[in-house]
C-alpha positions in Angstrom: 0.0 0.0 0.1 1.3 3.3 -0.9 2.0 6.1 1.1 -0.9 8.4 -0.2 -3.4 5.4 0.1 -2.4 4.7 4.0 -2.8 8.6 4.5 -6.4 8.6 2.6 -7.3 5.4 4.7 -6.2 7.3 8.1 -7.9 10.2 7.2 -11.2 8.6 6.3 -11.1 6.7 9.8 -10.5 10.0 11.8 -13.3 11.8 9.6 -15.6 8.5 10.5 -14.2 9.0 14.5 -14.9 12.7 14.5 -18.6 12.6 12.9 -19.1 9.9 15.5 -17.6 11.9 18.4 -19.5 15.3 17.5 -22.9 13.0 17.1 -22.3 11.8 20.5 -21.6 15.1 22.0 -24.5 16.8 20.1 -26.8 14.0 21.8 -25.7 14.7 25.2 -26.1 18.5 25.0 -29.5 17.9 23.4 -30.4 15.7 26.4 -28.8 17.7 28.7 -30.9 20.7 27.4 -34.1 19.0 27.6 -33.6 17.8 31.3 -32.7 21.3 32.2 -35.6 22.8 30.4 -37.9 20.5 31.5 -37.0 18.9 35.1 -40.1 17.2 35.8 -39.1 14.3 33.4 -37.9 12.2 36.1 -40.8 12.9 38.7 -43.5 10.2 38.9 -47.0 11.5 37.8 -49.6 10.5 39.9 -52.4 8.6 37.9 -55.4 11.2 37.6 -58.7 9.5 38.0 -61.9 11.4 37.6 -64.8 10.3 40.5 -68.0 10.9 39.0 -70.7 10.7 41.3 -73.5 8.2 40.2 -76.8 8.8 41.9 -78.3 5.5 43.2 -82.1 5.0 42.0 -84.3 3.0 44.4 -85.2 -0.5 42.9 -88.9 0.1 43.4 -89.4 3.5 42.6 -92.2 4.1 40.1 -92.9 7.8 38.7 -95.4 8.5 36.4 -96.4 4.8 36.1 -92.9 3.8 34.9 -90.5 1.7 37.0 -87.3 4.1 36.9 -84.5 1.2 37.2 -85.9 -0.8 34.1 -88.6 1.4 32.1 -91.0 -0.9 32.4 -94.8 0.1 32.7 -96.4 -0.5 36.1 -98.8 -3.1 36.5 -99.6 -6.5 37.5 -96.8 -8.9 37.0 -94.1 -6.2 36.8 -92.2 -7.9 39.6 -92.0 -10.9 38.0 -90.9 -9.5 34.7 -88.3 -8.0 36.3 -87.0 -11.0 38.3 -87.3 -13.3 35.1 -86.2 -11.2 32.1 -83.7 -9.1 33.4 -81.6 -11.5 34.8 -80.1 -12.6 31.3 -81.0 -9.3 29.2 -81.7 -5.7 29.4 -85.2 -4.3 30.2 -84.7 -2.4 26.7 -84.6 -5.7 24.7 -88.3 -6.3 26.2 -89.7 -2.7 25.7 -88.7 -2.7 22.2 -90.5 -5.9 21.3 -94.2 -5.9 20.9 -95.9 -9.0 20.5 -99.6 -10.8 21.0 -100.0 -13.2 23.9 -99.1 -16.1 21.4 -96.0 -14.1 20.2 -94.7 -13.5 23.8 -95.7 -17.2 24.9 -93.5 -18.2 21.4 -90.5 -16.3 22.4 -90.6 -17.6 25.8 -90.6 -21.2 24.2 -87.6 -20.5 21.8 -85.4 -19.1 24.7 -86.3 -22.0 26.7 -85.3 -24.3 24.1 -82.4 -22.3 22.6 -81.0 -19.9 25.4 -81.7 -22.1 28.5 -84.4 -20.3 30.0 -85.7 -21.9 32.9 -89.1 -23.1 33.6 -91.4 -20.2 34.4 -94.0 -22.4 36.2 -97.0 -20.1 37.5 -95.1 -17.0 36.8 -95.4 -17.9 33.0 -99.0 -17.2 32.9 -98.4 -13.7 34.9 -95.4 -12.6 32.7 -97.4 -13.5 29.6 -100.2 -11.4 30.4 -98.0 -8.3 31.7 -96.1 -8.3 28.5 -99.3 -9.0 26.1 -101.0 -6.0 28.0 -98.2 -3.7 28.4 -96.5 -4.4 25.0 -98.8 -5.7 22.7 -98.6 -4.7 19.1 -99.5 -1.0 18.3 -101.9 -0.4 15.3 -100.2 2.1 13.4 -102.8 3.6 10.7 -102.3 6.4 8.4 -101.4 9.8 9.2 -103.9 12.2 9.7 -105.0 14.4 6.7 -103.2 17.6 6.1 -105.0 20.8 7.0 -104.2 24.5 7.0 -101.9 23.9 3.9 -101.4 26.7 1.3 -101.3 25.0 -2.0 -99.5 26.5 -4.9 -99.3 25.6 -8.5 -95.8 25.2 -10.0 -95.0 26.9 -12.7 -93.1 25.6 -15.7 
């Protein structure tokens, strides 16, 4: 290897070492500046938990004919429906469905066959009567006739 090639190799090695050294120095300077400008880096931040006060609702509170905790209509069989229906699903699932007496019986049979619903015994008639009375199908007719409308003709 000639003198020029050795010298060139030594200069390249020195250049790499200088670049690495300056990079380390710059990294240390930036780290030091970060710690100086933000001294809370090493402080442990406590976990912030926002506590919300939830009002407890009486389980048997009924307002305006509605059981507040479940949304069921007050009536004979309400307690049995709450005890047997809300163990497995939300009361909203019951209130959103509207069926006849036969429909409720069929739904109960389906739940007993496929969802492991227990035998309701004497409560079944009470539950079905409550549901058929308070959550029977709505008979929806046509809308009311429009009145007090200013009709106008479209011009072409």
